[in-house]
N, C-alpha and C positions, 0 to 999 in steps of 0.2 A: 568643570569641563572634563570630558572623557579623555583620558591620556592618549597621546599620539604614540604609535609604535614605529620602530625602525624597520619592522618587517614589511614586505610588500603585501598590501591588503588584497583580498579576493575581489573587491569591488572598489572602483575609484570613487573619490569624493564627489566628483561631478555626476557620475551615474547613480550614486546612492541618493543624491538629492532628488533625482527624477524617478527613482525606483519606487514601486508600490511596496510598502512595508507590510509584513504579515499582520493579521488582526490580533495576534497574541505576542506579548513580551514576557519571556521567562527571566526572572531575576534569581540568580543562583547565589545565595548568601554565603555558602560554605561548601567545600568539597568533603568535609568530615562527615562520617556517618557512624551510628551506633549499631547498625544492622550489618549482616554479612550475606546479602543476597547473592547466590551463585551466578546470577544472570546480569549483574549490575553493569550497565553500559559505561559507567565512569571508571570501572576497573580495566576497561579495554581502550578507551579513548583518552584524549589529552588531559593531563593533570594540571589544573590551573593554580598559579600562585595566589597568595592571599594579600590583598591590599589592606591598609589600615582602615578602621571604621570611618574615619573622616574622609579619606580618599574614596572609599566605596560609596558612601552616602552622597557625596558630591557628584559622583558619576551617575548614581541612580536618579538624582534630581534632574540632571541634564537629559538623561535617557527618557525619563517619564515625560518631560516637557516636549521633546521631539516626537515621541510616540503618540502623545495626546494630540498634538498639532496635526499629525498625519492620519487622524481618525482611528487610532488604536481602540480595540474593544475589550481586550482581556489582559489582565496582569496576573501572572502566576509566580508565587514565591516558592523556590525549590532549593535543593541541595544536590548531593549529600542529604543529610537530615537537617532541615532548616531550623528546627526547634533547638538544636544544639547552639544556635546563634540567635536566641530569642530576642535579645536587645536589638539586633539588626532588623529582625522581622517587625518588631513593634515600631521602630523608627521608620521603616518603609511604609507601614500602614498609616502613620501620621502624615508622611509625604503625600500619600494617595488621597487624603482628605481635601487636598487643594485642587483635585481634578474631578470633574463631573462627567458623566456619560459612559463610564466603563460598565459593560454588561456583567463582568465578573472580576472579582479579586479573590484569589484562592491561595491556600498553602498546601503543598504536597508534603505528606508526612507518613511515616510508618505507624504513627499513633502511640508509640511506646512512652512518650513524654507528656501526652495530653492531660493525664490525670495527676501528674506530679505537681507539688506546690509551686506557685509562681515565685520568681526570684526575689520579689520585694514584699510579698504579702503571703504568709504561710496559710492564710485562710482561703486564698483563691488558687484555683488550679491554673495550669498553663492554658487550658481551654478557656477559662474565664478571662484571662488576660487578653487572649486573642479576640474574644467577643467584644470586650470593652474597648479594644483598640480599633474596632470597626471592621474586622475581617468578614468577608462575605460568605466564604465557604471553605470547609476543610476537605481536601481530596485525600482520603485515607487509603493506604495500601493494605488490602486484605486478600490474601491469595487462596484462602480456603475457609469455609464456614466452621470447620472443626479446628479448634484452637491449637491442639498439639501439632497438627499438620501445618497450619499457618505459621506458627512460631518457629517450627523447624525450617520452613522455607526462608523465612526472614533471618534466621540465625539469631533469634531472640528468645531463648527458651523460657525466660522469666517474665516475658511481656504479659501484661494483664489481658484477660479475656476480651475479645472484640465486642461481645454483647454488652459487657460492662461499659466499655468506652463509648459505643454508639448510643446506649441508653442515656448516658450522661450528656452527650452532645444534644440529644433530642430534648432532654429536660431543660437545659439552659437556652434552647432555641438557637443553636449554632448550626446552620445547614451543613450537610456533608454529602459527598459523592464517594462511591466506592470504586477503587481501581484494583483490578485483578489481572495477573499475568497468567495466561493459559500455558499449562505445562503438564507433561506426564508426571504423575504422582500428586497432582493438585487438581485443578479444574481442567479436564482434558476432553470431555465428551458431553453430549447433550444431557445425559442423566445427571452428571455432576453439576452442570450449569443450572439445570432446573432446581436441583436441591439447594444450590447457593441462592438463587433468586427467591425461593420460598422462605428460606431462612432470613434473608435480608429484608423482605417485605415488612416484617414486624417493626422495623426501625425507621421506615419511611425515608430512605435516601432520595436525594433529588434525582439521581440516575445512577447507572452502573456502567463502567467502562472496562471491557475485557480486551487485552491486547495480546497478540502473538509474541512469543519470544523474538527479540531482535535478530534479524539476519545481518551479519557483518561482512563487508567486503574486506579484502586484504588491506586496503588503504585505511580502514578504520582501526585496525589493531595497532596499539601504541607501544606495547612493551611485552616481553615474554611473560610477565606476571599476569597479563590479560588473557593469555591463551586458554587456560582452564575455563574461564567464563564464556569464551566463544564456543568452546567444545560443549559446555553444558547446554548452551542455547541450541546447538545443533542436535545434540542427543535427546533433549527433552522437548523438542519442538512439537507443538500441536498445529496442524495446518488450519489456519483461520478460514480459508476458502472452503475447505471440506466441511468444517463445522457450520459455516453459513449455509451451504447447500443443504445440509441435513436439517437445519432449523427451518428453512423455507418449505420443507416437506411437511412440517408439523402444524396442525391447527392451533397449537398452544402459542405460536409466535406469529405476530403480524409484521410482515416485512415493510419497512418504511422507505427504503432506498439506500443508495450508496454515494460516496463522494471520494474523489481523487484529487491530490494536490499537484500543483504545476512543477514545483522545483525539487521535490523529493519523492521517493518511491513509497508513498503511503496511500492506503485505501481504507476507508471507514464505512462499515455497514450499520444501518440503524434498524432496530426492531422494537416492538412493544410485546411484552409478555402478558398475554391476555388474562392469565389467572391472577397474577400479583399486581397487574396494572403498572408494572415497572417499565420505564424506558431504558433500553440498553444499547450499547455500541460495541461492535467487534472491530478491531483494527489490526492491520498488518503494516510493518514499517521495516525498510531495509536501510541500514546505516552505512554510509560511505559512498553511496551513489548519487549524492546530491549534485544538482547541476551547478556548474561554476559561474553561471550567471544568476541574477536574482538573489533573493534572500529566503532560503528555505526555512531557516530558524532566525529568531531574533533573541539572543541570549546575552544578558549582562552577567558576566562571570565574576567570581570572587576577587579577581585582580582589578576590577573596575573598568574593564574593556567590553565593548560590544562585539559579539561574534555572530557569524551567519551559519555556524555548524559546530561540529564536535572534534575537528581535526587539528585544533591548535592554532599556531601563528598564521598559517595560510588562510584562516577564516576570520581574522580580526577585521572588523569594519573601521574605516577611517572616521575621524571626528567630523561631525556634521553640525551645521547651523550655528 
């Protein structure tokens, strides 16, 4: 069962039962990370404690059951860097085998550990272990097609080249999606975006997702240590709307529409890159302005509790069902 908290939840148990749940459940297996991204949202928002593996997996089982019953469509395993807790990831993938109908099961990763030997078989890589466990897709963070720039942004100077990692994923037949943060010094304009798309096309990703650096309200800032990350986001920001407007002027891009969410300040624009035939998304998200009604996020955190946002105890959801 999901632990009950003494804090006042953002949504009452009765209203939660009748509330429409988001189509995606994020399962955050750990807050630890081996990267040092200067824009990391978790360096600014609430720091979750860590439950034992037994407590966490029991909460995950209960959350997945409720999510599936309410028609959930996507499960994303994230962190921190989730592959630092590979045993938890594999255990979750085993739990997911009991549920049918999910459109997507994915792991978000910076990719640094994908080609490392698996924990119990030195002949298998971590990517092999994930594929054998039934993972549907790897969502890999690549912020630039030139590896020295990408690794500098990630704070992982010794990370293996992205082309090597993607080529291996393609060889073993493990689908992947590329996630890129738009920023000055990385992918920041149409020319850089097109160069990235042309580079990526050789590896045949499922799609590509480009998001604006997060905008943070004062409520989202958790501690003084987070201030430099918020400043980085402000200083290095690329205006997603301006980029979208420029893309719509070019014949190289086919505009497919946009979507906005009800409970958080998020807009997503969809395009097709005609030259590479790649589907791509551009997204903008403001953190800290989520509505106090509804469930803008559905996050199972490392402490084994369900949350509706990133602001800590005020966002804990009560036990349901």
